[in-house]
matplotlib code that plots the C-alpha trace (Angstrom):
import matplotlib.pyplot as plt

x = [9.0, 6.0, 4.3, 1.7, -1.1, -3.9, -6.8, -8.3, -11.3, -15.3, -16.9, -18.2, -19.1, -16.5, -13.1, -12.2, -12.7, -10.8, -8.1, -8.0, -8.6, -5.7, -3.3, -4.1, -3.9, -0.3, 0.5, 0.4, -0.8, -3.5, -1.6, -3.8, -6.5, -8.5, -11.2, -13.9, -16.3, -15.6, -18.3, -18.7, -14.9, -13.3, -10.1, -8.4, -4.8, -3.6, -0.5, 0.7, 3.7, 5.4, 7.5, 6.2, 4.5, 5.0, 5.8, 8.8, 7.8, 8.4, 5.5, 3.5, 3.1, 2.7, 0.0, -1.8, -2.0, -3.6, -6.2, -6.4, -7.2, -10.0, -11.8, -11.4, -9.5, -5.8, -3.8, -0.4, 2.4, 5.1, 7.8, 6.7, 9.8, 9.6, 5.6, 7.0, 9.3, 7.0, 4.3, 6.9, 6.2]
y = [96.0, 98.3, 101.0, 103.7, 104.3, 106.9, 107.6, 110.4, 111.9, 112.0, 109.4, 106.4, 102.5, 100.5, 102.3, 99.7, 96.6, 97.6, 99.2, 96.2, 93.7, 95.5, 94.6, 90.8, 90.5, 91.5, 89.8, 93.0, 92.3, 94.8, 95.1, 98.1, 100.1, 103.1, 105.1, 107.6, 110.3, 113.9, 116.2, 113.4, 113.1, 109.4, 109.3, 106.1, 105.2, 101.4, 100.1, 97.5, 95.0, 94.6, 91.6, 89.3, 91.9, 90.9, 94.2, 96.6, 99.7, 102.1, 100.4, 99.8, 103.4, 104.1, 101.5, 102.8, 106.4, 105.0, 103.3, 106.4, 107.9, 105.2, 106.1, 109.7, 109.8, 110.2, 107.2, 107.5, 105.2, 106.2, 103.7, 103.7, 105.5, 108.4, 108.8, 108.6, 110.8, 113.5, 113.4, 113.3, 116.0]
z = [190.4, 191.6, 189.3, 190.1, 187.5, 187.6, 185.5, 185.3, 183.1, 182.9, 184.7, 182.0, 182.1, 181.9, 182.8, 185.6, 183.4, 180.5, 182.3, 184.8, 181.4, 179.6, 182.5, 183.4, 179.3, 180.1, 183.2, 185.9, 189.0, 190.7, 194.1, 195.7, 193.9, 194.7, 192.9, 193.5, 191.5, 192.1, 190.6, 187.6, 187.1, 187.4, 189.4, 190.0, 191.2, 191.2, 192.5, 190.1, 190.0, 186.7, 187.8, 185.6, 182.9, 179.2, 177.9, 178.6, 180.3, 177.9, 175.7, 178.3, 178.9, 175.4, 175.4, 178.6, 176.6, 173.6, 176.1, 177.5, 174.5, 173.3, 177.0, 176.8, 180.0, 181.0, 182.3, 183.2, 184.8, 186.6, 188.8, 192.8, 193.9, 191.7, 192.6, 196.0, 195.8, 194.1, 196.9, 200.3, 202.3]

ax = plt.figure().add_subplot(projection="3d")
ax.plot(x, y, z, "-o")
ax.set_aspect("equal")
plt.show()
């Protein structure tokens, strides 16, 4: 099962490292990643593989929201199918 994680907020040192480390601690593989800085705003999108995850989706969602609060960014996660349906033209 794949999911999309988005991270948006003011750019600062360590965002990628802290989010990646959190995912690694829960056996979540980053299959693809894209990030950019837009006018001082950090924007990152990741496709992750959840098949080996050691944390259920709802707990993962809550833990990512907590991590986002610590980093002062917004972190969202949704199943890949939901993301694709929302962004279909």
